[in-house]
N, C-alpha and C positions, 0 to 999 in steps of 0.2 A: 759047861762052864758056868761059873755061879753067876746069878747076875750081879752084875756091880753097882751100887748103889748110885741112882743117877743124882747127879748133880744141882741144887738146884738151879732154873734158870734167873737169869737177871732179871731183876723185876725193871720196869718201865718207869720214868721215875713220874713222881706224882703229875699231874696234868696241873697246870692252874687252872683257878675256878672260872677263869673269864675266857681259857680257851673249853670248854667244856660248853656245850649245846645249854642250851637255856633250860631244857626237860632234864636234863642232867645234873646240870649244879644244884647244889644245895643250896638251902635256902639261909641257912646259918655260914659266916665267915669260914674261912680258913683259919689254923692255928697260926698259920705264918703271915698270915695277910690280917688288914685292920681294915676294918670299913671306911668309907670312904665321906660317909654322912655320919657317921657314930661319932667317931676316935675324933677329937680337938686336934686343928692341925691337919682334917682332913687334904689328902692331895699336895701334902707337901714332902719335898723331895725328902730320902734318908740321910741324903749329904749333909755335913755339918754346915748351918746357916753362920754366915757372916755377919758381922756388925754394921749395919748399914751408914754408909758416906754421908757426913757431913756436907753435902754441895750448896754453894749459894745459890740462891734463887734465881731463876731465869729473868734478866732485863724486861722488861716491858716494852714491846716494839711502840714507836713513833705513833702507828696506825692503828688502831686496834681494832678498827674494822674489815682490814686486809690481813690481820692476822686469825681473823674469826673461822676457824674451817665451817666445812659445808657440811652439817649432820647430821642434814633430811634422810640421807642414802642409809645412816648408819642404824640398824635396830636391836634394842635393847637385850640382854642374854637372858633379863630377868621375867619380862612382861611381853615380848615378841613384838612390841608394837615400837616405829620410830619413835627417835629422839627430836626431839625442834633443836634449833641451832642456837649457841650460847648466847645469851644476848650481850654486845660490845657494852664497856662500861662509856657514861655518861660524860660527854665532853665536860671540864668545867669550863662554868658562863664568864668570859673576858668581864673587866670593874666596866668599861665602859658600859658593856652591852646592858650589866645588873642594871646601872641608873636608871637606864629608860623603861619607861613603862610597859605592861605587856602589853600585845596584841591585842585584846579583848579591851582592855580600858583605853588603848591609843584610839580604836575604832572608835569607843563612846564618846571621845573627846572631839575627834575631829569630825564635822558633817559628813554625809554622804557626797559623794563622790557626782556630781550632776552626769545627768545619762548623756553617752555622745550624741547628737540631735540629727537626726535620721536625712540621710541624703534625698536633697529634694527629688523629685521627679523632673524630667525633664521639659522644661515649658512647651506646648503647643508651638514651630512656630508661625512669628507674624507673619499676617499678608504685607504682601509689601508696600509701601504709604504709596497714594496717586504722586503723579507728579503734579508739582505746584503749574497751574494755568501760569499761559505764556504771557508774558506781557504784553501791554496793548503796543501795536505800530507808531513809533512818531509822530507827531500830526507837523511837525516844522524842522529845521535846523536851529541851534541854539543861537541867539544873537548877542554875543555878550555886549554888556556896554565900554566906553570906554574908560581905562582908570580916573581916579579923580583929578589925579593929579598932572595928565595931559590937554592940552590945547586941542581945541577942536580945528582941524584947519580952516583957511580965511576962506577959500573957495566953497566948504560947506556953506559955511556961516551966510554968506554972501548969496546963496542959494535959497536959503532959507527966508532971508528978507527979499528978496527981489520974485520967487514963484511963490505964490501964497498956497499953503496947504499940498507942497511939492516932498515934502520930507517926513515919512509917517516915523521912519528911528535909524538913529547912526547908532552902529557896530565896527569895534576895532578888536580884529584876531590873526592875530599872528602877522603884526605888521603891516596888515591893510586894513583901509577906509573902506566902511561897505555904507552907503544909503540906501534907503527900504522908501521908494517911490510908488504913490498909488495909480495905478493904471491911467488913472483918468487925465493925470498930469504927467507923462510919461513923456510925452514930444517936448512938453516946453521944459519939461525939467534936460532933458539931454542935450535940445538944443542951448539953453544957458550955458552948459557946463561946455561944450563946444566952441560958444563965442565968448564966454567974459573972460577978460585980461588974466583973472588972476587965476583961472585955470585951466584955459586953450585945451583941454582934450582934445587933438584933432585926430588921434587917432583909436578905431575901436578893435583892440588885439583878439577879442573872441567873445564870441553868443553863444549859451548854453543855457542847459534848463535840468531841472532837479524834480521828480515825481514824488508827489506825496500824496497817495490815496487818500487817507481818513478828512484831510482838509476838502470836501466837499464844492463848498463854495470858491475855493483859489486851490485847485490843486498843485497847479505849475509856478514853478519860481525860476522866470525867463531870468538870467544875470548878463550884464553886459560890461566887459572887462572893457575900460578907456584909460588912454594914456597918452601924457603930455610932451611932445618930442621937444618942446620948447623950455619948462618948467621939472621935466624930469618927475615928474609924480605921477601917481596911481588913485584907483581911485573902482568901487567898484556899486554897481546899479543895479538895487534886485526889482522886480517887477512881478505881481503876482497875479494868476490870473485863473481862470477857469479852464474847463475842459473844451467847452463847445463855445467857449468866448474869444471875437477876432481880436487880435492885438498888432497893434501898427506896424508898419515896418518903418527901421530906421535905414533903409538906403537911402535914403534922400538927403540923411545928415552923413553918412560913412557908405560911400558905394562897394565898399570893402565887404560889406555886413551880406551881399547877394547871397553866397555860395552859405555862410555860415548860419542866416537863418532860412537855408534851404535842407539842410542836414538836423535844425531842430523841429521842421518841420518832418521830414523823414521819417526821425525817431521817436517823437515824439506826439506828433499829430495835433503842433500850434498850427490855429488858423492865423498868418498872419493876411493882412490886409492891406492894398496899396504895393505889393510886392512886383518886380517885374517880370519874374519868372520862379513862378511860384509852383514847384513839380521834386518827385522826390530826385536823390543826387547819389544815393550808395544802392539803397532800394533797386529792384526792379518797379516798373512801372505800375505791372497789375498784382502787386506785394500787398498782401492784406494783412493789414493792423500794423503798430508800430514795434519796433523790436525793445525800444530803451523803457518803455513803460512795465510799470511793477507788478501788471494782471497779465503780460505777453505770456504764452504758452511756452512751457520750456522746451517743448519738442517742436514750435513753431507753429503757425497758421493750418497745420491739417489738424491741428484737435479741435479745431473750430469748426469745422465742417466736418470732416469724417473720425470716426476712431481709431483708425488704423491712420498714420503718418503715412506710411510706405502707399496707404492707397492713393493719397492725394498725389504723391510724388509721381507716382506713377501718370496720374493725368495731367501731371501739366507735360509730362516729358513725352506721351503722345500726343500734345497739342503743339509741341514743338517740330515731332515730326513731320507732323503733317505740316508746318508753316514752309518747313524743308523740302519737301514734295513740290 
């Protein structure tokens, strides 16, 4: 059998230059291809190009800063460097702001604001002031004189005329009359006030005393409160005496003054002379000191003898127990 002529094998379609490896592709372009860089309109599709549409421009956003895209992450295809973000358009300056001077001019016109004062350091605490010195103790009571428009009672004026130098001062306080009599004229003045018809002070209602230690020469004020049952009027008679100065007793004028003078002797230590029974009336006979004096110890006479008052009380108790046994 004769060899039949072989039909030619179908040739493979020519491969595009882009599909060939770089070593096999020729440097010249193929006939059916156009160079992407040399021919005009490189990279443009071979399809017919329609005419561009005339579209209206996009409206500007009300906030240009918000419409600006963050282009810092985009890279230029030509340089390979990141592109800078687009600068937002400057806002138009209002007319009111345009009339104001620039910040630099305003700063040049206005003086610099004074610097804020520095906070002062806290002052060191001041030392506590010394307390004022204690006032001096009073040297005696106030003896207000009677008002100018008030008449002195007749029994006082009669006493002043009858007994010479018997009245040192006359005082009026809270509705009561007070006559200050020297110690030397005490018995004569009191006798006149008891026996004079216009006085007639037949009742000695009280005898008491007050202690004024600053007055060294006349420490005590002896006060005799007199009352007239006939005329129904009162008067106080004050006599000043020293600590160890003897004072005559008035028990011969008013016997009721017996116990009253004993109380003054017991509490203040005033030594009455001519008293029928001068002894203590409230405190024990062996009591030390006089409780109503202003220099008397607060814890009792034990302070005068021993440092501990309890020891003094124990000593007294042991003595009393010995007397009972």
